[in-house]
Backbone as CSV, one residue per row, in Angstrom:
resi,resn,N_x,N_y,N_z,CA_x,CA_y,CA_z,C_x,C_y,C_z
1,MET,58.688,-30.058,-25.766,60.050,-30.124,-26.269,60.980,-30.649,-25.193
2,LYS,61.971,-31.340,-25.644,62.952,-31.906,-24.734,64.130,-30.963,-24.590
3,LYS,64.616,-30.811,-23.379,65.774,-29.960,-23.144,67.031,-30.680,-23.601
4,ARG,67.897,-29.973,-24.321,69.133,-30.589,-24.793,70.213,-30.446,-23.736
5,LYS,70.966,-31.516,-23.547,72.082,-31.469,-22.617,73.272,-30.816,-23.302
6,ILE,73.987,-30.011,-22.547,75.194,-29.390,-23.067,76.315,-30.408,-22.915
7,LEU,76.930,-30.785,-24.030,77.956,-31.809,-23.979,79.222,-31.327,-23.284
8,ILE,79.661,-30.115,-23.607,80.848,-29.546,-22.985,80.425,-28.250,-22.307
9,PRO,80.217,-28.278,-20.995,79.768,-27.062,-20.313,80.864,-26.000,-20.267
10,GLU,80.463,-24.740,-20.404,81.401,-23.629,-20.329,81.411,-23.081,-18.909
11,PRO,82.572,-22.646,-18.430,82.629,-22.088,-17.077,81.888,-20.756,-16.986
12,ARG,81.331,-20.478,-15.832,80.612,-19.217,-15.624,81.534,-18.121,-15.134
13,SER,82.728,-18.491,-14.717,83.680,-17.514,-14.194,84.643,-17.076,-15.293
14,ARG,85.119,-15.834,-15.182,86.007,-15.278,-16.202,87.043,-14.373,-15.546
15,PHE,88.076,-14.089,-16.309,89.041,-13.079,-15.929,88.616,-11.778,-16.594
16,VAL,88.739,-10.666,-15.886,88.359,-9.365,-16.430,89.489,-8.365,-16.208
17,ARG,89.605,-7.424,-17.140,90.562,-6.319,-16.989,89.803,-5.155,-16.385
18,VAL,90.294,-4.655,-15.245,89.607,-3.621,-14.470,90.508,-2.400,-14.341
19,ARG,89.903,-1.202,-14.460,90.631,0.052,-14.264,90.338,0.581,-12.873
20,CYS,91.395,0.951,-12.159,91.267,1.481,-10.797,90.605,2.866,-10.856
21,PRO,89.600,3.121,-9.998,88.940,4.432,-10.017,89.816,5.564,-9.473
22,GLN,90.838,5.240,-8.674,91.694,6.268,-8.084,92.846,6.674,-8.991
23,CYS,93.634,5.700,-9.468,94.862,6.032,-10.202,94.805,5.685,-11.688
24,GLY,93.804,4.924,-12.129,93.684,4.582,-13.543,94.503,3.368,-13.966
25,ASN,95.155,2.696,-13.020,95.924,1.497,-13.328,94.986,0.377,-13.772
26,GLU,95.390,-0.377,-14.800,94.608,-1.509,-15.265,95.270,-2.795,-14.825
27,GLN,94.469,-3.741,-14.301,95.010,-5.046,-13.958,93.950,-6.110,-14.172
28,VAL,94.417,-7.340,-14.363,93.542,-8.470,-14.643,93.195,-9.148,-13.319
29,ILE,91.882,-9.387,-13.109,91.422,-10.035,-11.890,90.416,-11.124,-12.251
30,PHE,90.118,-11.991,-11.281,89.155,-13.075,-11.433,87.816,-12.591,-10.902
31,ASP,86.736,-12.787,-11.671,85.448,-12.228,-11.242,84.774,-13.013,-10.114
32,HIS,85.289,-14.192,-9.764,84.794,-14.958,-8.619,85.884,-15.024,-7.547
33,ALA,86.540,-13.907,-7.309,87.655,-13.858,-6.354,87.178,-14.212,-4.951
34,THR,88.009,-14.936,-4.207,87.641,-15.358,-2.859,88.294,-14.501,-1.783
35,PHE,89.123,-13.557,-2.184,89.737,-12.646,-1.230,89.797,-11.256,-1.849
36,PRO,89.862,-10.195,-1.049,89.878,-8.833,-1.589,91.123,-8.579,-2.443
37,VAL,90.936,-7.978,-3.602,92.042,-7.650,-4.500,92.266,-6.148,-4.439
38,ARG,93.515,-5.744,-4.257,93.861,-4.333,-4.186,94.683,-3.919,-5.397
39,CYS,94.633,-2.638,-5.727,95.408,-2.072,-6.823,96.896,-2.146,-6.479
40,PHE,97.719,-2.521,-7.473,99.159,-2.617,-7.254,99.790,-1.252,-6.980
41,ILE,99.244,-0.187,-7.555,99.846,1.138,-7.470,99.419,1.881,-6.192
42,CYS,98.111,2.067,-6.013,97.641,2.914,-4.903,97.045,2.147,-3.730
43,GLY,96.739,0.861,-3.887,96.213,0.063,-2.782,94.710,0.131,-2.594
44,THR,93.979,0.747,-3.512,92.521,0.810,-3.428,91.942,-0.586,-3.640
45,GLN,90.911,-0.940,-2.881,90.292,-2.252,-3.013,89.457,-2.288,-4.289
46,LEU,89.797,-3.200,-5.202,89.106,-3.315,-6.480,87.990,-4.351,-6.451
47,VAL,88.155,-5.404,-5.650,87.186,-6.500,-5.617,86.856,-6.851,-4.176
48,ARG,85.567,-7.055,-3.914,85.114,-7.492,-2.595,84.440,-8.856,-2.757
49,SER,84.878,-9.824,-1.982,84.369,-11.184,-2.057,82.977,-11.275,-1.452
50,THR,82.105,-12.091,-2.070,80.750,-12.286,-1.552,80.430,-13.756,-1.325
51,GLY,81.357,-14.641,-1.648,81.106,-16.072,-1.533,80.739,-16.680,-2.874
52,GLY,80.350,-15.870,-3.837,80.048,-16.312,-5.195,80.751,-15.370,-6.144
53,LYS,79.956,-14.689,-6.984,80.539,-13.698,-7.872,80.925,-12.461,-7.059
54,ALA,82.148,-11.998,-7.251,82.666,-10.888,-6.453,82.098,-9.551,-6.928
55,ILE,82.066,-8.569,-6.031,81.632,-7.213,-6.373,82.858,-6.442,-6.837
56,ILE,82.811,-5.946,-8.076,83.936,-5.222,-8.662,83.701,-3.734,-8.479
57,ASN,84.643,-3.054,-7.800,84.505,-1.629,-7.514,85.051,-0.745,-8.623
58,GLY,85.925,-1.273,-9.477,86.502,-0.494,-10.566,85.670,-0.628,-11.833
59,GLU,86.149,0.017,-12.896,85.476,-0.036,-14.198,85.992,-1.231,-14.978
60,VAL,85.063,-2.095,-15.449,85.445,-3.264,-16.243,85.763,-2.795,-17.665
61,ILE,87.006,-3.019,-18.095,87.445,-2.606,-19.419,87.156,-3.674,-20.460
62,LYS,87.510,-4.931,-20.118,87.376,-6.018,-21.079,87.183,-7.334,-20.347
63,ILE,86.358,-8.204,-20.903,86.179,-9.549,-20.366,87.071,-10.471,-21.179
64,LEU,87.980,-11.156,-20.511,88.949,-12.025,-21.168,88.468,-13.475,-21.135
65,GLY,88.718,-14.190,-22.223,88.417,-15.625,-22.274,86.974,-15.872,-22.279
């Protein structure tokens, strides 16, 4: 069988809504973040950069887009 080419490729990166484990604040972040993202309310680090897909420390509520 021949492999079919995807005419319009979809991005592998997404925005996600994450809940902070400390204060419960929800905020939207990029799952391939290149710098550490902190909670707006308490300052807890929610995302740690790895050079590719970031490590998310909070609870993922919803995947957007």
